[in-house]
N, CA, C and O atoms as a GROMACS GRO file, in nm:
protein
  332
    1MET      N    1  -0.604  -0.360  -0.268
    1MET     CA    2  -0.409  -0.394  -0.300
    1MET      C    3  -0.431  -0.460  -0.394
    1MET      O    4  -0.537  -0.500  -0.442
    2GLY      N    5  -0.302  -0.479  -0.432
    2GLY     CA    6  -0.258  -0.583  -0.546
    2GLY      C    7  -0.115  -0.610  -0.566
    2GLY      O    8  -0.045  -0.557  -0.480
    3ILE      N    9  -0.048  -0.680  -0.660
    3ILE     CA   10   0.098  -0.695  -0.662
    3ILE      C   11   0.120  -0.552  -0.750
    3ILE      O   12   0.055  -0.496  -0.838
    4ARG      N   13   0.254  -0.521  -0.675
    4ARG     CA   14   0.279  -0.369  -0.729
    4ARG      C   15   0.357  -0.390  -0.883
    4ARG      O   16   0.288  -0.348  -0.976
    5VAL      N   17   0.407  -0.413  -0.898
    5VAL     CA   18   0.486  -0.491  -0.990
    5VAL      C   19   0.553  -0.631  -1.063
    5VAL      O   20   0.635  -0.699  -1.002
    6SER      N   21   0.524  -0.651  -1.146
    6SER     CA   22   0.591  -0.775  -1.224
    6SER      C   23   0.689  -0.730  -1.315
    6SER      O   24   0.711  -0.613  -1.343
    7GLU      N   25   0.767  -0.866  -1.375
    7GLU     CA   26   0.898  -0.871  -1.434
    7GLU      C   27   0.797  -0.799  -1.584
    7GLU      O   28   0.873  -0.722  -1.643
    8GLU      N   29   0.694  -0.803  -1.635
    8GLU     CA   30   0.632  -0.821  -1.751
    8GLU      C   31   0.576  -0.630  -1.766
    8GLU      O   32   0.577  -0.554  -1.863
    9SER      N   33   0.530  -0.612  -1.610
    9SER     CA   34   0.450  -0.458  -1.607
    9SER      C   35   0.596  -0.378  -1.606
    9SER      O   36   0.617  -0.279  -1.676
   10MET      N   37   0.665  -0.420  -1.541
   10MET     CA   38   0.801  -0.318  -1.496
   10MET      C   39   0.854  -0.285  -1.650
   10MET      O   40   0.866  -0.168  -1.687
   11LEU      N   41   0.892  -0.425  -1.756
   11LEU     CA   42   0.933  -0.362  -1.833
   11LEU      C   43   0.829  -0.346  -1.985
   11LEU      O   44   0.869  -0.366  -2.100
   12LYS      N   45   0.698  -0.307  -1.947
   12LYS     CA   46   0.567  -0.226  -2.026
   12LYS      C   47   0.644  -0.096  -2.003
   12LYS      O   48   0.725  -0.044  -2.080
   13GLN      N   49   0.588  -0.034  -1.835
   13GLN     CA   50   0.659   0.069  -1.810
   13GLN      C   51   0.783   0.111  -1.838
   13GLN      O   52   0.773   0.225  -1.883
   14LEU      N   53   0.889   0.077  -1.834
   14LEU     CA   54   0.973   0.152  -1.872
   14LEU      C   55   1.006   0.186  -1.993
   14LEU      O   56   1.066   0.287  -2.031
   15LYS      N   57   0.940   0.050  -2.089
   15LYS     CA   58   0.956   0.112  -2.232
   15LYS      C   59   0.877   0.263  -2.265
   15LYS      O   60   0.926   0.357  -2.327
   16ILE      N   61   0.741   0.253  -2.203
   16ILE     CA   62   0.631   0.380  -2.215
   16ILE      C   63   0.709   0.479  -2.156
   16ILE      O   64   0.673   0.591  -2.194
   17ALA      N   65   0.791   0.481  -2.088
   17ALA     CA   66   0.874   0.622  -1.987
   17ALA      C   67   0.996   0.618  -2.079
   17ALA      O   68   1.079   0.698  -2.037
   18ASN      N   69   1.036   0.559  -2.184
   18ASN     CA   70   1.148   0.567  -2.245
   18ASN      C   71   1.269   0.567  -2.155
   18ASN      O   72   1.343   0.665  -2.157
   19ALA      N   73   1.292   0.476  -2.087
   19ALA     CA   74   1.407   0.464  -1.951
   19ALA      C   75   1.406   0.340  -1.950
   19ALA      O   76   1.347   0.292  -1.852
   20GLU      N   77   1.467   0.238  -2.050
   20GLU     CA   78   1.477   0.076  -2.067
   20GLU      C   79   1.628   0.089  -1.998
   20GLU      O   80   1.675  -0.012  -1.945
   21ASP      N   81   1.687   0.186  -1.998
   21ASP     CA   82   1.822   0.197  -1.952
   21ASP      C   83   1.877   0.175  -1.769
   21ASP      O   84   1.989   0.170  -1.718
   22ARG      N   85   1.740   0.166  -1.711
   22ARG     CA   86   1.736   0.131  -1.593
   22ARG      C   87   1.729  -0.024  -1.606
   22ARG      O   88   1.799  -0.066  -1.514
   23ILE      N   89   1.687  -0.112  -1.664
   23ILE     CA   90   1.687  -0.252  -1.717
   23ILE      C   91   1.798  -0.285  -1.567
   23ILE      O   92   1.773  -0.337  -1.458
   24HIS      N   93   1.933  -0.225  -1.629
   24HIS     CA   94   2.056  -0.269  -1.605
   24HIS      C   95   2.080  -0.206  -1.418
   24HIS      O   96   2.181  -0.239  -1.355
   25LEU      N   97   1.992  -0.134  -1.370
   25LEU     CA   98   2.022  -0.116  -1.207
   25LEU      C   99   1.964  -0.277  -1.145
   25LEU      O  100   1.894  -0.370  -1.186
   26PRO      N  101   2.037  -0.243  -1.030
   26PRO     CA  102   2.076  -0.352  -0.933
   26PRO      C  103   1.892  -0.408  -0.901
   26PRO      O  104   1.845  -0.518  -0.928
   27TYR      N  105   1.826  -0.302  -0.844
   27TYR     CA  106   1.619  -0.326  -0.805
   27TYR      C  107   1.588  -0.383  -0.942
   27TYR      O  108   1.558  -0.502  -0.949
   28HIS      N  109   1.593  -0.305  -1.056
   28HIS     CA  110   1.531  -0.379  -1.162
   28HIS      C  111   1.551  -0.544  -1.221
   28HIS      O  112   1.469  -0.631  -1.254
   29GLN      N  113   1.736  -0.538  -1.216
   29GLN     CA  114   1.766  -0.693  -1.226
   29GLN      C  115   1.759  -0.775  -1.135
   29GLN      O  116   1.779  -0.891  -1.170
   30MET      N  117   1.728  -0.750  -0.978
   30MET     CA  118   1.706  -0.818  -0.881
   30MET      C  119   1.507  -0.888  -0.930
   30MET      O  120   1.460  -1.002  -0.926
   31LEU      N  121   1.459  -0.786  -0.961
   31LEU     CA  122   1.297  -0.825  -0.995
   31LEU      C  123   1.287  -0.893  -1.141
   31LEU      O  124   1.177  -0.940  -1.170
   32LEU      N  125   1.388  -0.901  -1.233
   32LEU     CA  126   1.412  -0.966  -1.383
   32LEU      C  127   1.452  -1.111  -1.331
   32LEU      O  128   1.399  -1.215  -1.370
   33ASN      N  129   1.545  -1.104  -1.245
   33ASN     CA  130   1.596  -1.264  -1.213
   33ASN      C  131   1.487  -1.308  -1.076
   33ASN      O  132   1.520  -1.419  -1.036
   34HIS      N  133   1.406  -1.270  -1.021
   34HIS     CA  134   1.293  -1.390  -0.966
   34HIS      C  135   1.381  -1.353  -0.854
   34HIS      O  136   1.390  -1.459  -0.792
   35GLN      N  137   1.454  -1.263  -0.789
   35GLN     CA  138   1.564  -1.239  -0.659
   35GLN      C  139   1.467  -1.196  -0.574
   35GLN      O  140   1.499  -1.209  -0.456
   36LEU      N  141   1.297  -1.125  -0.605
   36LEU     CA  142   1.241  -1.066  -0.499
   36LEU      C  143   1.114  -1.104  -0.514
   36LEU      O  144   1.052  -1.132  -0.616
   37PRO      N  145   1.080  -1.105  -0.394
   37PRO     CA  146   0.902  -1.158  -0.418
   37PRO      C  147   0.837  -1.007  -0.444
   37PRO      O  148   0.880  -0.892  -0.429
   38TYR      N  149   0.695  -1.074  -0.497
   38TYR     CA  150   0.600  -0.950  -0.515
   38TYR      C  151   0.564  -0.919  -0.401
   38TYR      O  152   0.565  -0.998  -0.306
   39THR      N  153   0.523  -0.785  -0.394
   39THR     CA  154   0.474  -0.710  -0.263
   39THR      C  155   0.329  -0.655  -0.235
   39THR      O  156   0.287  -0.592  -0.332
   40ILE      N  157   0.279  -0.658  -0.176
   40ILE     CA  158   0.123  -0.603  -0.151
   40ILE      C  159   0.146  -0.485  -0.107
   40ILE      O  160   0.224  -0.444  -0.021
   41GLY      N  161  -0.001  -0.386  -0.240
   41GLY     CA  162   0.037  -0.244  -0.235
   41GLY      C  163  -0.014  -0.228  -0.122
   41GLY      O  164  -0.095  -0.302  -0.066
   42GLY      N  165   0.063  -0.064  -0.059
   42GLY     CA  166   0.049  -0.050   0.045
   42GLY      C  167  -0.100   0.036   0.053
   42GLY      O  168  -0.180   0.015  -0.039
   43GLY      N  169  -0.143   0.144   0.178
   43GLY     CA  170  -0.229   0.188   0.219
   43GLY      C  171  -0.311   0.085   0.294
   43GLY      O  172  -0.264   0.024   0.390
   44ILE      N  173  -0.444   0.065   0.245
   44ILE     CA  174  -0.512  -0.023   0.341
   44ILE      C  175  -0.496  -0.151   0.353
   44ILE      O  176  -0.580  -0.212   0.419
   45GLY      N  177  -0.376  -0.227   0.286
   45GLY     CA  178  -0.297  -0.295   0.299
   45GLY      C  179  -0.258  -0.304   0.443
   45GLY      O  180  -0.310  -0.374   0.530
   46GLN      N  181  -0.115  -0.186   0.461
   46GLN     CA  182  -0.069  -0.136   0.571
   46GLN      C  183  -0.207  -0.152   0.663
   46GLN      O  184  -0.237  -0.256   0.724
   47SER      N  185  -0.284  -0.029   0.661
   47SER     CA  186  -0.365   0.032   0.767
   47SER      C  187  -0.406  -0.115   0.843
   47SER      O  188  -0.387  -0.146   0.960
   48ARG      N  189  -0.473  -0.199   0.727
   48ARG     CA  190  -0.557  -0.326   0.807
   48ARG      C  191  -0.427  -0.412   0.900
   48ARG      O  192  -0.452  -0.470   1.006
   49LEU      N  193  -0.314  -0.410   0.850
   49LEU     CA  194  -0.206  -0.536   0.882
   49LEU      C  195  -0.212  -0.386   1.103
   49LEU      O  196  -0.220  -0.416   1.222
   50CYS      N  197  -0.204  -0.287   1.048
   50CYS     CA  198  -0.186  -0.227   1.176
   50CYS      C  199  -0.301  -0.185   1.274
   50CYS      O  200  -0.279  -0.151   1.390
   51MET      N  201  -0.426  -0.190   1.218
   51MET     CA  202  -0.544  -0.212   1.282
   51MET      C  203  -0.539  -0.368   1.368
   51MET      O  204  -0.576  -0.383   1.485
   52LEU      N  205  -0.494  -0.458   1.296
   52LEU     CA  206  -0.458  -0.618   1.348
   52LEU      C  207  -0.354  -0.602   1.483
   52LEU      O  208  -0.407  -0.592   1.593
   53LEU      N  209  -0.271  -0.600   1.477
   53LEU     CA  210  -0.161  -0.536   1.545
   53LEU      C  211  -0.208  -0.457   1.654
   53LEU      O  212  -0.185  -0.509   1.763
   54LEU      N  213  -0.269  -0.345   1.658
   54LEU     CA  214  -0.256  -0.266   1.738
   54LEU      C  215  -0.388  -0.289   1.804
   54LEU      O  216  -0.429  -0.224   1.900
   55GLY      N  217  -0.452  -0.392   1.743
   55GLY     CA  218  -0.645  -0.446   1.800
   55GLY      C  219  -0.704  -0.307   1.820
   55GLY      O  220  -0.736  -0.261   1.929
   56LYS      N  221  -0.716  -0.237   1.687
   56LYS     CA  222  -0.831  -0.135   1.656
   56LYS      C  223  -0.911  -0.215   1.627
   56LYS      O  224  -0.914  -0.337   1.610
   57ALA      N  225  -1.013  -0.092   1.622
   57ALA     CA  226  -1.169  -0.105   1.530
   57ALA      C  227  -1.202  -0.051   1.444
   57ALA      O  228  -1.280  -0.106   1.366
   58HIS      N  229  -1.168   0.053   1.426
   58HIS     CA  230  -1.180   0.148   1.313
   58HIS      C  231  -1.043   0.160   1.223
   58HIS      O  232  -0.943   0.175   1.293
   59VAL      N  233  -1.018   0.157   1.085
   59VAL     CA  234  -0.893   0.231   1.008
   59VAL      C  235  -0.868   0.360   1.063
   59VAL      O  236  -0.756   0.388   1.104
   60GLY      N  237  -0.943   0.424   1.068
   60GLY     CA  238  -0.936   0.534   1.124
   60GLY      C  239  -0.830   0.585   1.267
   60GLY      O  240  -0.779   0.695   1.288
   61GLU      N  241  -0.826   0.500   1.321
   61GLU     CA  242  -0.725   0.471   1.411
   61GLU      C  243  -0.582   0.452   1.378
   61GLU      O  244  -0.501   0.494   1.462
   62VAL      N  245  -0.547   0.408   1.292
   62VAL     CA  246  -0.443   0.430   1.237
   62VAL      C  247  -0.430   0.476   1.074
   62VAL      O  248  -0.342   0.427   1.003
   63GLN      N  249  -0.502   0.551   1.036
   63GLN     CA  250  -0.494   0.665   0.902
   63GLN      C  251  -0.566   0.746   0.921
   63GLN      O  252  -0.680   0.722   0.961
   64ALA      N  253  -0.519   0.872   0.896
   64ALA     CA  254  -0.569   0.965   0.841
   64ALA      C  255  -0.633   1.001   0.757
   64ALA      O  256  -0.609   0.964   0.642
   65SER      N  257  -0.758   1.104   0.794
   65SER     CA  258  -0.868   1.064   0.646
   65SER      C  259  -0.941   1.206   0.703
   65SER      O  260  -0.918   1.288   0.792
   66VAL      N  261  -1.076   1.176   0.562
   66VAL     CA  262  -1.176   1.290   0.622
   66VAL      C  263  -1.321   1.185   0.630
   66VAL      O  264  -1.357   1.127   0.528
   67TRP      N  265  -1.387   1.171   0.742
   67TRP     CA  266  -1.482   1.133   0.719
   67TRP      C  267  -1.587   1.197   0.783
   67TRP      O  268  -1.570   1.278   0.874
   68PRO      N  269  -1.733   1.155   0.725
   68PRO     CA  270  -1.857   1.230   0.749
   68PRO      C  271  -1.886   1.233   0.916
   68PRO      O  272  -1.862   1.153   1.006
   69GLN      N  273  -1.948   1.366   0.913
   69GLN     CA  274  -1.956   1.380   1.052
   69GLN      C  275  -2.042   1.254   1.151
   69GLN      O  276  -2.020   1.242   1.271
   70SER      N  277  -2.132   1.175   1.083
   70SER     CA  278  -2.216   1.086   1.142
   70SER      C  279  -2.107   0.984   1.166
   70SER      O  280  -2.138   0.910   1.260
   71MET      N  281  -1.985   0.953   1.108
   71MET     CA  282  -1.907   0.868   1.149
   71MET      C  283  -1.792   0.909   1.258
   71MET      O  284  -1.746   0.829   1.340
   72ILE      N  285  -1.766   1.001   1.250
   72ILE     CA  286  -1.674   1.086   1.406
   72ILE      C  287  -1.821   1.061   1.489
   72ILE      O  288  -1.830   0.943   1.522
   73ASP      N  289  -1.919   1.130   1.523
   73ASP     CA  290  -2.030   1.097   1.624
   73ASP      C  291  -2.054   0.935   1.622
   73ASP      O  292  -2.102   0.898   1.730
   74GLN      N  293  -2.039   0.854   1.551
   74GLN     CA  294  -2.080   0.708   1.605
   74GLN      C  295  -1.946   0.683   1.658
   74GLN      O  296  -1.933   0.638   1.772
   75CYS      N  297  -1.833   0.712   1.572
   75CYS     CA  298  -1.694   0.633   1.680
   75CYS      C  299  -1.698   0.731   1.821
   75CYS      O  300  -1.693   0.680   1.932
   76GLU      N  301  -1.708   0.901   1.798
   76GLU     CA  302  -1.705   0.919   1.956
   76GLU      C  303  -1.800   0.860   2.070
   76GLU      O  304  -1.763   0.869   2.187
   77GLU      N  305  -1.957   0.782   2.028
   77GLU     CA  306  -2.020   0.778   2.114
   77GLU      C  307  -1.975   0.631   2.168
   77GLU      O  308  -2.021   0.577   2.268
   78ASN      N  309  -1.839   0.555   2.047
   78ASN     CA  310  -1.838   0.376   2.106
   78ASN      C  311  -1.623   0.466   2.176
   78ASN      O  312  -1.544   0.375   2.204
   79GLN      N  313  -1.583   0.565   2.187
   79GLN     CA  314  -1.493   0.572   2.250
   79GLN      C  315  -1.384   0.500   2.176
   79GLN      O  316  -1.319   0.412   2.233
   80ILE      N  317  -1.367   0.528   2.074
   80ILE     CA  318  -1.324   0.517   1.937
   80ILE      C  319  -1.263   0.636   1.822
   80ILE      O  320  -1.311   0.686   1.721
   81HIS      N  321  -1.074   0.658   1.925
   81HIS     CA  322  -1.061   0.828   1.857
   81HIS      C  323  -0.956   0.788   1.706
   81HIS      O  324  -0.849   0.729   1.688
   82ILE      N  325  -1.048   0.851   1.629
   82ILE     CA  326  -0.979   0.870   1.510
   82ILE      C  327  -0.902   0.914   1.505
   82ILE      O  328  -0.876   0.961   1.616
   83LEU      N  329  -0.793   0.949   1.398
   83LEU     CA  330  -0.720   1.033   1.388
   83LEU      C  331  -0.760   1.154   1.299
   83LEU      O  332  -0.682   1.248   1.286
   0.00000   0.00000   0.00000
């Protein structure tokens, strides 16, 4: 998890991508003018929040993935239904 983009990193990325013209777009302007909060990256952060809100015991109950057979067996033994 981490900050998706800061003013500095956005400017650097736009320069690398030769897309500095995007600085004038509404989202970019809002970020540069400190009108948007920093956000936490998705993925495991969203999954943890879903686990908390839904009262789940294993991340596999809210996020599809590939699990080792031993993990699948252990979850089945504990009546945890992974995706």
